[in-house]
C-alpha positions in Angstrom: -0.6 -5.7 -6.9 -3.5 -7.0 -4.9 -1.8 -10.2 -4.1 1.7 -8.8 -3.4 0.4 -6.0 -1.1 -2.8 -7.7 0.1 -4.9 -4.7 -0.9 -8.4 -4.6 -2.4 -9.9 -3.0 -5.4 -10.7 0.2 -3.6 -7.0 0.8 -2.8 -6.0 -0.1 -6.3 -8.5 2.4 -7.7 -7.3 5.0 -5.3 -3.7 4.4 -6.3 -4.6 4.7 -10.0 -6.5 7.9 -9.4 -3.5 9.4 -7.5 -1.2 8.4 -10.4 -3.5 10.1 -12.9 -3.7 13.3 -10.9 0.0 13.3 -10.3 -0.2 15.9 -7.6 -0.4 16.2 -3.8 -4.0 15.9 -2.6 -5.8 16.4 0.7 -8.1 13.6 2.0 -11.1 15.9 1.6 -10.4 16.3 -2.1 -10.0 12.6 -2.7 -13.1 11.8 -0.6 -15.2 14.3 -2.7 -14.0 12.8 -6.0 -14.8 9.2 -4.8 -18.0 10.3 -3.1 -16.9 8.4 0.0 -16.6 9.3 3.7 -13.3 10.9 4.7 -12.6 8.0 7.1 -13.0 5.4 4.3 -10.4 7.3 2.2 -8.1 7.6 5.3 -8.2 3.9 5.8 -7.4 3.2 2.2 -4.5 5.8 2.2 -3.2 4.2 5.4 -3.1 0.8 3.8 -1.4 2.3 0.7 1.2 4.0 2.9 1.9 0.8 4.7 2.7 -0.7 1.3 4.9 2.3 0.4 2.7 3.0 -2.6 1.6 6.4 -1.3 3.6 9.1 0.5 2.3 11.6 3.0 3.6 15.1 3.6 2.8 17.5 6.4 2.0 21.1 5.2 2.2 23.9 7.8 -0.4 26.6 7.9 -0.2 29.8 9.8 0.3 29.7 13.5 0.9 26.1 14.3 -1.8 24.5 12.1 -1.1 21.8 9.6 -2.7 19.3 7.2 -1.5 16.3 5.2 -1.3 15.8 1.5 -0.9 12.5 -0.3 0.8 11.5 -3.5 1.3 8.1 -5.2 4.8 6.8 -6.0 5.4 6.5 -9.7 4.3 3.3 -11.5 8.0 2.7 -12.2 8.9 2.7 -8.5 5.8 0.6 -7.7 7.0 -2.0 -10.2 10.4 -2.1 -8.5 8.7 -2.5 -5.2 6.5 -5.3 -6.4 9.6 -7.1 -7.8 11.4 -6.8 -4.5 8.4 -8.1 -2.5 7.8 -10.9 -5.0 11.5 -12.0 -4.9 11.4 -11.9 -1.1 8.2 -14.0 -1.0 9.7 -16.5 -3.5 12.8 -17.0 -1.3 10.7 -17.6 1.7 8.5 -20.1 -0.2 11.5 -21.9 -1.5 12.8 -22.4 2.0 9.4 -23.5 3.2 9.2 -26.1 0.4 12.6 -27.4 1.1 11.7 -27.8 4.7 8.2 -29.2 4.0 8.8 -32.8 5.0 10.7 -31.9 8.2 8.1 -29.3 9.2 5.2 -31.5 8.3 6.5 -34.5 10.3 7.1 -32.3 13.3 3.5 -31.0 13.3 2.1 -34.5 12.9 4.1 -35.9 15.8 3.2 -33.1 18.2 
């Protein structure tokens, strides 16, 4: 997971925590559980959302107010996503390897 999505241990622990909770959670709730600043948790959640491992929903309150809740995608869906990312990476690396000599010579001659 760390290599495929370029995420750190903090994001992995957060993803695991959200999987265990298996419910929508506010940033404040997560920050309290991790004993971390809200902004730290928001950065981790942003990274996880960019990787499509966490989903965010907007909840409306009263007269125009709102807040967001976060929930991890299932491990099964994460596994599928990892496979797709890995297969895409493998295809790109195969092309790069096939073109290695040509690309290497071009750079040396420049």
